[in-house]
C-alpha positions as CSV (number, residue, x, y, z in Angstrom):
1,Y,-2.9,8.5,7.2
2,P,-4.8,9.0,10.5
3,L,-5.3,5.2,10.7
4,V,-1.6,4.6,10.4
5,L,-0.9,7.2,13.1
6,V,-3.5,5.7,15.4
7,M,-1.8,2.3,14.9
8,L,1.6,3.8,15.6
9,A,0.3,5.3,18.8
10,A,-1.3,2.1,19.8
11,L,1.9,0.2,19.3
12,L,3.5,2.3,21.9
13,R,0.8,1.6,24.5
14,I,-0.3,-2.0,24.1
15,A,1.4,-5.4,24.5
16,M,1.8,-7.5,21.5
17,V,-0.4,-10.5,20.9
18,P,1.5,-13.7,21.2
19,A,2.9,-15.1,18.0
20,R,0.9,-17.7,16.1
21,Q,1.1,-21.1,17.6
22,A,1.3,-24.2,15.5
23,G,-2.1,-25.6,14.7
24,S,-4.0,-22.5,15.8
25,D,-6.2,-21.5,12.9
26,Q,-8.0,-18.8,14.9
27,V,-4.7,-17.0,15.7
28,G,-3.8,-17.3,12.0
29,R,-7.1,-15.7,10.9
30,V,-6.6,-12.9,13.4
31,N,-3.0,-12.2,12.2
32,A,-4.1,-12.3,8.5
33,A,-6.9,-9.8,9.2
34,F,-4.4,-7.4,10.6
35,S,-1.5,-8.0,8.3
36,S,-0.9,-4.2,7.7
37,Y,-0.9,-3.7,11.4
38,W,1.7,-6.4,12.0
39,R,3.8,-5.1,9.2
40,I,3.8,-1.6,10.8
41,A,4.4,-3.1,14.2
42,N,7.4,-4.9,13.0
43,T,8.8,-1.9,11.3
44,V,8.4,0.2,14.4
45,S,9.8,-2.4,16.7
46,E,12.9,-2.7,14.5
47,G,13.6,1.0,15.1
48,L,13.6,0.4,18.8
49,A,16.1,-2.4,18.5
50,S,19.0,-0.4,17.0
51,R,19.8,2.9,15.3
52,P,21.0,1.2,12.1
53,R,17.6,-0.7,11.9
54,F,15.7,2.6,12.6
55,D,17.6,4.3,9.8
56,A,17.2,1.4,7.4
57,V,13.6,0.3,8.1
58,T,11.6,2.6,10.4
59,R,12.8,6.0,9.4
60,P,12.0,5.5,5.7
61,M,8.4,4.6,6.5
62,L,8.0,7.5,8.9
63,T,9.7,9.9,6.5
64,R,7.4,8.9,3.6
65,L,4.4,9.4,5.9
66,A,5.7,12.8,7.0
67,A,6.5,13.8,3.4
68,A,2.9,12.9,2.3
69,L,1.4,14.8,5.3
70,L,3.5,17.9,4.7
71,A,2.7,17.9,1.0
72,N,-1.0,17.3,1.4
73,R,-1.7,19.5,4.4
74,R,1.0,22.2,4.3
75,R,2.0,22.2,0.7
76,V,5.7,21.7,1.7
77,D,8.0,19.5,-0.2
78,M,10.2,17.9,2.5
79,V,13.2,17.4,0.1
80,R,13.1,20.7,-1.8
81,H,12.2,22.9,1.2
82,P,13.9,21.3,4.2
83,D,13.8,24.5,6.3
84,A,10.0,24.7,5.9
85,A,9.7,21.0,6.7
86,R,11.9,21.5,9.8
87,L,9.7,24.4,10.9
88,A,6.5,22.3,10.5
89,L,7.9,19.2,12.2
90,G,10.0,20.8,14.9
91,D,13.7,20.3,15.6
92,E,13.3,17.1,17.6
93,V,11.3,15.3,15.0
94,W,13.2,16.8,12.1
95,A,16.5,15.5,13.6
96,L,15.1,11.9,13.4
97,L,13.3,12.1,10.0
98,D,15.5,14.4,8.0
99,P,15.9,12.6,4.6
100,A,19.4,14.1,4.1
101,R,20.7,12.8,7.5
102,S,23.2,10.0,7.1
103,S,22.4,6.6,8.5
104,A,24.0,5.1,11.5
105,T,26.2,2.2,10.6
106,E,27.7,1.1,13.9
107,I,26.0,-2.2,14.9
108,G,25.8,-1.5,18.7
109,T,24.2,1.9,18.4
110,P,20.9,1.9,20.4
111,G,17.7,2.4,18.6
112,V,15.3,5.4,19.2
113,T,13.3,5.5,22.4
114,V,9.6,5.0,22.8
115,A,9.5,8.6,23.8
116,A,11.1,9.7,20.5
117,L,8.6,7.5,18.5
118,S,5.8,9.1,20.6
119,A,7.0,12.6,19.7
120,I,7.1,11.7,16.0
121,T,3.6,10.3,16.2
122,R,2.2,13.3,18.1
123,R,3.7,15.7,15.7
124,L,2.5,13.9,12.6
125,E,-1.0,13.8,14.1
126,E,-0.9,17.5,14.7
127,L,-0.1,18.2,11.0
């Protein structure tokens, strides 16, 4: 999990490498070597685009990560003991990752901010 958290933090701080250009084998090899990184990068960037995309794509990934960290490091089941999970994560992060929270459906709803993703990342690293 620490590697995933480092990658999430890095996503918030670095510019993306240009997309693969036609006929560029070297770029293709670089992208293939970091396929997990790119998958996470795409998942995170979708959460920045709109709230419905955050709720459908980014939040499930982050919630699974939070649930695993809470279970392994704090012996807290996020679903069965939401009060303990909220206490461990903090109100700001819990409001974004609460598995019982309903998803946004309105298309024009803005996504989460980089600051919010940074707060989630910091809190998960602290667990």
